[in-house]
N, C-alpha and C positions, 0 to 999 in steps of 0.2 A: 510350541503354539503359536500357528500364524494369526496376525491383526487381520481381520476384515477391510477389505478394501474402504466400506464405509467409514469406518472407525478411521483409518488412516488418513483416509480426506477430512473428515473430522479435526484431528487434531492439525494436518496441515492450513485449515483456515482459522485456527484458533491462535497456531501461531504466528500467523499475517495479522491477528487482531488485536493491534496495538496501533495509534495514529504514527507515533515516528516510523515503526519500522515501512508501516505503507509509504508514508513521506520521503524516508530513506531508498525507497526500491524506484518510486516516480522520479526522484531527482538521479537515479543512475540509469534510465532508459535510454537517454542519450550516452550513455558513455562511462567510463570508469572518472570518478573521482574521488581527492584525497579529503582527508578527515577534515580538514578546517575547511575546508567548501561545504562540506555537509552541516559543518558544526554550523557556517555562518549564515547558512539556510533555511536551517530547520529552529537555530536559535531554542537550546536547551543545555541546559549546562553537561558538561564534558562527561562527565559519569554516565549521564542517563541516556547518550549518545552510543558510548563505549557497551554500556549494557544489551540494548535495542540491536544492536552491530552483531554482538556475539550471540546471541538468538539468532539472527538471520545467517549468520556464518556457520554456527552448529547444525544448521537447517541446512543448512549446501543451496541456500537461495542466492548467497553473494557469496565471491571470494577475496581476499585482499592478497596485497604485495606491499613489500617496502620497498620504497625506494630511497636510498640512503635514510634522512630522518622520517620521509614521510610517508603516512599508510596511506593506500590507493584500495577505494573496494572499489568492486562489479558485480555485475549481475553476472552469477554463474551463467545463465542460458537465455536464447531468446524466448523461451515458453513465460518466463515471469511479465517478461515484458506485454508479453500477449495477454497475459492473466489481469496486468493493470488496464490494459485499453479495453478489453472483456468489460473488467466493471464499469468503466465510466459508462460503453453504450449500456450496459442494463442499469444505470443508475440517470442517462438522459431519459430511457424511455419509460421507468418508473416518475420521474419527476414531470416527465410533459405529461401521464394520466394522473397525476395530482393536480397538474395546473388546470387539465380540463372536468375534473372534481369541482377544483376552486373554483371556476366558473360557471359552472352549474348552480354552485351553492350562492355564488352573489347573484345570480340571475333573480334566484327563490327569493332573495332578501327585498330586488327591487319589485318582483311583481308580486310580493305579501303583504295585504292591506295593513 
């Protein structure tokens, strides 16, 4: 029995729901990166990074290749980078809206007796 599309999408977003995974995807946007550079940029334990990279690899969002003793990761496609950019735009819009609300709240404090 096929999984409904909405359920598949929910699983996809759940898979993205970890800060280390999001950070890896952000770091890989410009291009491939060796694990040692990912470790230096994210500052987590190697085992924690390895676990999160495995999740991303199994989901097909990133690919890995061995170059000698170095493992290099990259985004599997440009759509993931577009998704990260879309998330940034959405968050920016949300925060701008919250800033407006905060300004209104502060105005209310000033004018309140």
